[in-house]
N, C-alpha and C positions, 0 to 999 in steps of 0.2 A: 804089168800091163795096167792094172787097176790103178797104180799110182800115178801112171803117164796119163792116164784121163782124167783123174779126178782133178786137177787144176783146169784140163781145157773145160770141165763141166761148170767149174767156179767162173771160169773167166767168160764164157755164155752166159751164164746167170745174170753174171754184172753187166753185160751187153744188154740183155733182155731187160733188167730193172732201169736200167739207165734209160734206154727208150722208151720204156711204160711212163717214169717219172716226165719225161721231155714232152712226150704226147699231155699228160695230164696238167702239166705246164703251160703248153699252148693252150690246152682248151680252156683253161680256166683265165688266160688271159684274153682270150677272144669272147670269151662270156663277160667279162668285166668290162671289155672296150665299150664306148659310148655308140658306137654303130648297132651294136646288137641288141643293146639293152631295150630299145622298144618292142623288139618283140618277143620280150619274154613274158608279158602281160599276158594272165590267162582271161581274156574278155568275153570268151564263150561262157565259161562259168560263171563269172560274175553278172552276165545280162541273163543268163537263164534264172538265177537266185533272185535278180531285181523282177523276172517276171512272176514269178512266185509271190514276192511283194504284192504287186500291183493285183495280183488276182486276188489276196486273200486281203486285200484294204475295202473295209464295208463303211460305207457312207452314213452311217446312221446320225450322226449330227452335221447340220449344214455349216459346217466350219469352212472361214475362208481364210487361206493363209495368204497375206500382201508380200511380194518380193519384187526386188528393183533388180533388172536385167538388163544386160546389153542390148541396145537396138542398134540397127543398121540406119546411120544416117548418109547425107548426102557426102560423096568423097570415102565412103567407105564400101568393102567388097567383104560379102560374107564368107569367102573360098579364100580371101588373104590370110596368112598364119597369123597375124597378131590380131585380126577378129575372130579366130577359132579356139588360139590361146585364150584370148579373154574370157570366151563363153564357157571355156571349159574348167577355168579357175575359178569360175562362181560357184561350182559344185563347192568349194571349202565351205560357202555361206551357207548353200542349200542343207547341205548335211546336217548343220545344226539346228534345222528345221523339220526335220523328219524325226520323229519322235516314236518309238513302241515301247511297249512295257517291257520292265527289267525281267533280266532271265528268260526272255521267251527267244523260241528259235527266230523270229522275223527280226528282233532286236540284235541276234547274234548276226545274222544275214548282213544288216546295215552296217554292223562294225567292220565285219570281213570287206565290204565293198569299198567302207572308208579307207582301210588299209591298201587295197588295191591302188586307190586312187592317191594317198599320201605318199605310198612308199614305191610306186611304179610309174604311174601316170603324169603325176608333178614333176617327179624326175625326168622323165623321157621327155616332156614337152617343154622343161625348163620353166615351168609354172610359177616357181620361188625365186624371187629376187633379193637379194640381200635379208634371205630369212623371212620373207614376207610374199604373199602371192601376190601375180599381177595386181595393179592398183588401177582400176577404172573408174575415171572422174564421174562425177555424177550426173554431167553434161549428156553422157553417152549411155544412160541409163533409161528405163520407164519402168513405172509401175504397173505390175501385173498382179491378179488376183486367182489364184489356183485352190481347189479342192485337194484333201489330200492324194486322192488317187491321179490327179493331173500333177500335181508337184513329182510323184514317183515318173511320170510319164516322162516329166521334161529333164529329171535325171538320167533316164534311160536316153534320151534323144541325145544329151550332152556327151552322154558315156559313149554312144553311137560316131559321136562327131572323134571323138578321141581315139577310137579305135582304125576310124577310117583315116585319121592324123598318121598315126604310127604305122599303118600297112602302107601308105604313100611314101613313107619317111618324108615328110615336106620339109623345106630348108626353113630354118628358124630367122625369123627377123630380128634383129637387134634395136631398132627404132620405134618402138613400140609406143614409148611416150610421144615422139611424133607423131604417130599412126591416130594414137587418140587424142592429140592437140585439134585435130579437124573440128571435135565436137565443140571445142570453146568457140572456134572462129565460127561452126554452123550457129551457134547461140546466137552470137553477135548480130550474124546477119539476118537471123529470124526474129531479134529485138526490133533491130533497124526496119527490117520491114513490116512490122507489127505496128512498131511508133508512126512509121508512115502511113500504114493502113489507117489507125486511130485518127490522125492527123486529117485524113484525106476523109474520111467520115465524119468527123467533126465539122468539117469545111460544109460536106455537104449538108448536115445537120442545120447548122447555123443559117445556111442560104435558103433552107425549106422553112426555117421559123420565121426569118424575115420576110419570105414570099406569103406566107400566111397571116402575119403581124399588118403588113402593109395591105392585105387582101380586106381585112377585117376591119382596117381604120377607113378604106375608101368605102366600103359598103355602111360603115356608121356617117360616114359623111354624107352618102347618098340619103339615108335613111332620115339625117337631120334635115337636111334641107328639102326631101318631101314632106316632110312636116311641118315646118314654116312655112313653104308654100302653099299647104293646105290651110293654116291658119290664117295665111293675109288672104286669100281667096273668100273664106268665110266674111273677115273684117269687111272686104270691100262689096261683098252682096248686102251686108248689114247698112253701108251708108249709103247706097245709091237708092233710088225712087223705083217701086213697082209701080206701074201703071195699072193695074188689077184693083190696087187697094186705092179708096178714094182719098183724096189729100185732106188732112184734119187741117181745119181752119180756127181760129180762135173765137169765141161766140162772142158777138156785139150785143150791147146793151141796148135795145132800142128805146128809144126818146118817145116819151108818151105826151102829146099835146096837151096840155093843159087848156 
């Protein structure tokens, strides 16, 4: 009887193992799929570590860090996928400016955050194209100055954008090059408007200078004529006879009668 049950148990065991392996394969395939990879990011723990860094950052020296960041220009929308991806991709450069002492807990935290960004966020949001992060033209950037604490706050802001992006599972846009090309168009328009305004200002300035020079010439001519008029009047008064002054006649020699 036991000999009959043993093959049955072996068969059931094999069926159970097959089902178990199938479940593992399906689970691993689902986890490896592109749809679920955005939900694997441990953002809450990352943000909590970042809060610790911000709270522990002491601004003893007044060091100012200069960073060129993507700015919203005419024709851009901050809610657009390309704008969000471009903004978040700048973390790659910002992380190079965040420095802590070697072998310190803060340095370990920032390395963990960088690892989450490089291994999860960049992959999830397709920030790396041809082994390079999304390239943003300089015309789309503006210079900002941050203190060390403000720079960490900016990192947190961009990580929150990434978290919102991954939660909403936004549709990625493939024409980000055309999207950022708007900056070149805006720059050309701004240059044209600036040149037009400068030309208009120069025209106003030249007109004002011409009016001032003309007024000065007229005033000079009037003063000159007034001065000449006074001189002529003095000369005329000098040549005219004054009735109150007796007329001077030449002395006549009296002839003595001899």
